[in-house]
C-alpha positions as CSV (number, residue, x, y, z in Angstrom):
1,M,4.3,-46.3,89.4
2,A,7.1,-46.0,86.7
3,S,9.5,-44.9,89.4
4,N,8.7,-48.1,91.4
5,A,9.1,-50.3,88.4
6,K,12.4,-48.6,87.5
7,R,13.7,-49.1,91.0
8,L,12.6,-52.8,91.1
9,L,14.2,-53.4,87.7
10,F,17.4,-51.7,88.8
11,E,17.5,-53.9,91.9
12,I,17.0,-57.0,89.9
13,M,19.6,-56.1,87.4
14,E,22.2,-54.4,89.5
15,E,22.2,-54.7,93.2
16,G,19.2,-56.6,94.6
17,D,19.1,-60.3,94.9
18,R,22.6,-61.3,93.8
19,G,21.3,-64.7,92.8
20,L,18.9,-63.2,90.3
21,A,21.3,-60.6,89.0
22,R,24.0,-63.3,88.7
23,G,21.5,-65.4,86.8
24,I,20.8,-62.7,84.3
25,D,24.6,-62.1,83.9
26,L,25.1,-65.8,83.3
27,F,22.3,-65.9,80.8
28,L,23.7,-63.0,78.8
29,L,27.2,-64.6,78.9
30,L,25.8,-67.9,77.6
31,L,23.9,-66.0,74.9
32,I,27.2,-64.2,73.9
33,L,29.1,-67.5,73.7
34,L,26.3,-69.1,71.7
35,N,26.4,-66.2,69.2
36,V,30.1,-66.7,68.8
37,L,29.5,-70.4,68.1
38,V,26.7,-69.5,65.6
39,V,29.0,-67.1,63.7
40,L,31.7,-69.9,63.5
41,L,29.1,-72.4,62.3
42,E,27.8,-70.0,59.7
43,S,31.3,-69.8,58.2
44,V,31.1,-73.5,57.2
45,A,29.2,-73.4,53.9
46,E,27.5,-76.7,54.3
47,L,26.2,-75.9,57.8
48,N,25.1,-72.4,56.7
49,E,23.3,-73.9,53.7
50,Q,21.5,-76.4,55.9
51,Y,20.9,-74.3,59.0
52,G,21.2,-70.7,57.7
53,E,17.6,-69.8,58.5
54,I,17.9,-71.2,62.1
55,F,21.2,-69.2,62.5
56,H,19.5,-66.1,61.3
57,R,16.5,-66.4,63.6
58,F,18.8,-67.1,66.6
59,E,20.8,-63.9,65.7
60,M,17.5,-61.9,65.5
61,I,16.3,-63.2,68.9
62,S,19.8,-62.5,70.3
63,V,19.9,-58.9,69.0
64,L,16.3,-58.4,70.5
65,V,17.5,-59.6,73.9
66,F,20.6,-57.5,73.8
67,S,18.7,-54.4,72.6
68,L,16.2,-54.9,75.4
69,E,18.9,-55.3,78.0
70,Y,20.7,-52.1,76.8
71,V,17.5,-50.1,76.9
72,M,16.6,-51.3,80.3
73,R,20.1,-50.5,81.7
74,L,19.9,-47.1,80.0
75,W,16.5,-46.5,81.7
76,V,17.6,-47.7,85.2
77,C,21.1,-46.2,85.2
78,T,19.8,-43.0,86.9
79,E,19.2,-45.0,90.0
80,L,22.9,-45.1,90.6
81,G,24.3,-41.9,92.3
82,E,26.9,-41.1,89.6
83,F,24.2,-41.1,86.8
84,A,21.4,-39.7,88.8
85,E,20.9,-36.4,87.1
86,G,18.5,-37.4,84.2
87,R,19.8,-36.9,80.7
88,G,23.3,-35.8,81.7
89,G,23.5,-38.9,83.8
90,R,22.4,-41.1,81.0
91,L,24.9,-39.5,78.7
92,R,27.7,-40.3,81.2
93,Y,26.4,-43.9,81.4
94,V,26.4,-44.3,77.6
95,V,30.1,-43.5,77.4
96,T,31.1,-46.0,80.2
97,P,33.1,-49.0,78.9
98,M,30.4,-51.5,79.5
99,A,27.7,-49.5,77.8
100,L,30.0,-48.9,74.8
101,V,30.6,-52.6,74.5
102,D,26.8,-53.3,74.7
103,L,26.2,-50.6,72.1
104,A,29.0,-52.1,69.9
105,A,27.3,-55.5,70.0
106,I,23.9,-54.3,68.8
107,L,24.8,-51.3,66.6
108,P,25.9,-53.4,63.5
109,F,22.4,-54.9,63.4
110,Y,20.7,-51.5,63.2
111,L,23.3,-49.6,61.0
112,P,22.2,-51.3,57.8
113,L,18.6,-50.2,58.4
114,L,19.9,-46.6,58.1
115,F,22.8,-47.1,55.7
116,P,22.9,-49.7,53.0
117,F,26.0,-51.9,53.8
118,E,26.7,-55.3,55.3
119,A,27.6,-54.8,59.0
120,R,27.0,-58.3,60.3
121,M,30.7,-59.2,60.4
122,L,31.3,-56.2,62.7
123,R,29.4,-58.0,65.4
């Protein structure tokens, strides 16, 4: 059952119906652009004072979406031949340029949970 779900998710995200995969990619691109806009708007003191809570909630939702996408891609990567050998394959996937970019996007959110410092600007 899990294997079937994994294969289906892989096909949706990577190689199946290109329309659906393209839609997911466009959604993620739009979310990235909106996050850049929110960071810019947050830098305006008046806007941050008035809409800071909305900006914060949007960032939380975005980190959740990006984290979910990262975990899903990490789970299904073994469906690709070059990453097919379980943990070793996943480790090879984690160091690919796209996986590193994805990790760099979400890591600043999680680092302060482990270490007390402000990492939001790293995003």
